[in-house]
N, C-alpha and C positions, 0 to 999 in steps of 0.2 A: 373707201377708209371705213365710213359707219360701219360697211360691211365686217371688215375685219376686225374693230372694238368692238362689236356684238360678240364676233366668234370668240375671242381673246376672255370677255367677261363670262362667256358659256365654259368656258375651258377652267376657268380660276372658280366659279360656281362649285363645277364638278370638283374639281379637286378641294377644294373645304369641304362636299359633300361628304368624300369617302374617303377623307383624313379622321382617325380614330381622336377621342377625347383621351385626357388620362384619367379620369373617372370608368370611361368604357372598356380602357387597358386592365383597368385594377380589376373590372369583374369578370374579364376573362379571366386572369392570375388567378382568381378567387375558385373559379368552378373550374381549373386545372389543377390547382393545389387540391380539393376537393374529390379529384378524381388520381390523386395521387399522383400523378404527373408533375413532378417537381420543378426538374431542370424548364420544359415549357412554361410552367406558371412562373418561375423566378425572372424568364425573359420578358414577359408580359410587365410584371413589378419593375421592373429595370425602365422600360420603354415609357412607363406612367412617370416613374418621377423623372426622366430627361425632359419630360413635358412641364412636369412640376415638380421640382428638387422640393419641396417643404411640403410633399404629397404625403403625411403621416402615417395612415393606414397602408402604404405600397410599403412605404420604409422599415412597417414593423414584420409587414409580411414578407418583404423579401428578406430581414433575418431571421424571420422564421425558416424559410428556404435555406437558406446558408448553414444553419443551423442541422437542419436534415442532412445536408451534402457534407456535414464536415468541414465547413470553408468555415471555420470561425472568427476569424480575423475579421472577412467581410462583414460578416453577421455583427460582431462587436459595431463596428464602425456606423450600419443604418441603423443598430438598433439604441445607441447614442444621440443617432438624433433623432430619434422619434421620439426619446425622455424629455425632449427639453420639450415639448407638445402636450406629450402625455403624462407628466407628471404627476399625476396622481391614478392613472392605469395601472393595476398590476399585472394585467399579462405582459407587460415589455419588461419590467422587471426579470419577473419569472423567468421570461424567453432571456434576456441578459444576462443574468445569474447561470444561466444555463454554457452560454457561450464561455464566459469567463470562467468557469469551471472546469469544462474541456482545455483550454489554456491555460491550466495549473494556476492561476491568479483567484485564489482560494479566499483571503480577505475583501476582494472586489464580489468576488461570487457571493460570499454569507451578507455582505452590505444589502446586493440587489432579492436575492431570497425574503432575507428578513424585511425590507423595505414592501415586497410583496405579501407579506403574511399582514404585516401592520394594514398596507391597504385591503387584502380580503385577510383575515381571519382562517376561514373555514377553503380557503386554496386547495383543493385536491393536491396531492402530495408534496406541499410544500416541507413537511415535518421529515420526510423521507431525502427530499434535495438536501435541504441544510443536515442530514443526518451524515450522506456523503460523501459531502463536503467536509465535516469534518473527519471522516472516518481516512478519506484520503489523503487529508493532512495528519493523521497519525494521533487525531485526538480522541482515543477513544472513548472517556467517560463522556462527554459531549458526543458522541455519534451513539452511541448508546440511549443515551438520555432523549435523543430526538428522535429515532427509532419506533424508542417506547412511546412515544407521542405519535409516529404516525399509525402503529396498531391501533391506539386507542380509538382513532379517529377513521381507519378503513374497514371497509365491510371483508366478509370472510371470504368473499368470493374476488375482492383486488389482492389480498394477501396470499390466496390460495393460490397466484397465477405467477407471483415475484419469487424467483427463485434467487434472484443474486440479492433480493432485500434479504432474506432469510440468511444467505451466507456471508454475508459483511456484517449480519449481527451478529453471529456464531461468531466472523474473526474476532470483532470487537470484545467477545466476553472473553474470547480465548487470550487475546493481547494482555486482561484486565485478569487474568489468574479468575476467570470467571467459569470453568471448565463445563462442570453440569451444565450449566445454562447454556452455554457454547453448544454442548450435545442437543439440545433440545430441539434450539435454531436450527444449527446444522441438517438436521433429520428433517425439518420441514422443506430444506432447501432439495432435500434428495429424495422427498418424496414427488415432486413439482420436475425434476429432471435427475436422474438417475445416471447420469453419462458425462459430469461435470467434475472432472477431474480435483479442483480445489477443495472440495466439498469434503471427499476424500480423505485428504491428506490433512483438512483440521480435524476431523473427526479420530483420525489418529494419530494426531499432535493433543489432542485435550484426553484421550485414554492413554497415551502414554504418562502426560504429569499425572493423571489421578492412578495411575501403575496398575492401569486393566491390560496389561501387558498383551494376553490375547489378545483382547478387542481391538487393541492398536495396530499387531500384526496383523489381523484378519482387514483391516480401513486400509493399510497400505496395502496389502497385497492388489487387493482390489481397484486401487489407481495404478497400481504394475499393471492388470488388465486392463483396461482401460488406454493404457499408454506404455509400455516396457520399454521409451525411449526418454522417460522422464527420469532423473537421478533422485528427485527427493525425496520420493517413498521410500528406495535402498537407502540413503542416509537415514529416515525417518525407522525401519527396523532395524536400524544397527545402531541405533541410538535408545533403540528398548533394549535392545542385547546389552549394551554399554553400561546404560545407567540405572534400568531395573530390574534386567537377569543377573548379573555384572557376572558374564558371562564376553569375556572381550578377545575369545579367540572367532565365536560367533559375531561378535562386530565386527571386526577386521576382513569377514569375510563378505558381510553383505558392505562393509566402506568400498573394499575392492570392487565390486561390482557398478559400484558408482563411480570408482575411480576408467573404469573399463570404457562407458559412457561419455565422461568427461575427465580428463587426467588429470587437469591443474585445480578440481573442485575443493576449494578450500575445507568445509567440513570435512569431508572426510579426510582429509589428509590430514586435519588436526586429532580429528578422529582415532586413526591408525597410530599419531604419535602421541596423542593421551592414551589409550588402551599399551602399545609398545612399554611407554613406563610405567604401565602401571603390571605388567612384568618382568620389567627390570632391564627389560632391553635399549637402555639410553642412547646408545650409538647410533641404533638405525632409529630410532625416534627421532631423532635429532633433524634427520633428513627430512622426515615427513612434517614436522614443527616449522622448518625453515621454508617448504615448498607452501602451507598455507598461509606465512608471513609473506612471500615474494607475490601470491594473488591479492591478500589485502594487509597491510601494512599498516593499517588499525586495529586488528586482530589482538583484541590486548589479551584473551584468556591464552591464543598460541604463544604469546610473550610471557605469560605466567609459565607456560609448562618447559617451557625452553628452556627459564629460570634455572626451575628446577630439574630437569635433566645436565643441565650443564654442574650443578650443584652435586649431584647424585655421582658426576665423571669428574668432582674434583678441581674444575676448572671455576673457580671460586669468581674470578674478578670477568669472567665472561657470566656467569651467573649474574652478579649483581647489574650487569650491563645491561643483558635483557629483561630483571627484574625491573630496573629503573623506567625502560620505555616501558612497562605494562602501567610502572604508576603514573610516569607522566599521561598517560592515554586514561586513567581512572585509578585517582586517587585514592581512592576507597577498596582497593582489591584486599580482602583480605589472604587473598592466599599468598598474592604479591609478597605482601606486608610481614606476614608467615617464612613463607622462602627466606625472607630479607633476613629474619632474623637469624633460619639457621646457616647462611652463609656466613653469619657475624660469630656465631659462635663457631663454628668450625673452623674461622681464623682466629680466635682465643679474642675478638673484638667485645669485651664485656660493655662497654659504656656503648658502643652505638649499637648493641643488641639491646640493650635496655630504651635504647631513645627510639628505636621499631617498637618496641616493646608498648610503651607509654602512648603511642600513636593506635597502636593495634588495639587497644584497650579497649578505648573511645568509640568503634566500630565493633566487636567482637571481645566482649568480657572474656567468653570463655574458651577461647582461642587463645588468647591473650596469656590466660594462666598457665595454657599449657606450654606455650614458648618459655613463661617466666621461669616455668619450674628446673627447665633444660638451661639455661643464665645462670641461674643459683649455682647449680653445679661446676661453673667453671671456676 
């Protein structure tokens, strides 16, 4: 009996000696992570947490691994736990901010990034990440503000490798109608990565707005060279011909190239409808404008042009229906109000026309004055 007890004791001692501690598992995980073996590293961190559920270091590192594996909800779970103990550790808030950003929880992401910056004002890339969140949430003035702060504290080497930073900054400038600044940023993006389709599209857009039509077409054509199956560049060229060059036939030709790729594409249908209205082909225009609205029932411009189309076809009741839909979506639509005034003039309803004139005058006095001149002839 004594020999049996001795043997059991020896086996237990061997078992205890062979068992790894949470700390040992954590160290193995750190080494695997350093070797970029993220899945294996995560396995070690998870084992460490099983042995020691409040192991802050392992919770943080597992959160990092989950982020790297794009398992953001799991990352958030462990980083939330780590943040309880590491309430003054900037890296846990930076990592949690990233998880929230990837989950489109923009307010939470900003709270985390600002907390990380508060704890460590010189945290690498913190201003860029804040700028990205503002960019993704379409707050472009703040995106630009923090992108500029990022540039002011970054080395030329860092900035010279980051094409997405320059692209997002250029996109934000375009959104703010600062087209020259957009071009500067976008060309820096292009110098780093020459096959990024979106950069060419944004360069084409900026040049379109600057009325640099030949350059715009050239940028869009380069986008087509990269991906002939992407319809956006075809629309871009069509808009150059429509808005800048005022060649509706050529615009329609390019919009039709879009429709061969994507039959129900809303901008192409609207663009053709707009051009057909300009050419006086109102019945045909109606078909395309309705197709645009079918795809996007909140397409204000399409309702405006459809209302104008019905007005020109003497369908005054239907014209008012469409123009009122446009105004429901955008009460400040100058064209919708002007055309509505024209409908009332055609219907000999002077008082209604004057009511429209009064609203229009608060928005666009010059346009309202043109309407008033026609009202006065009733």
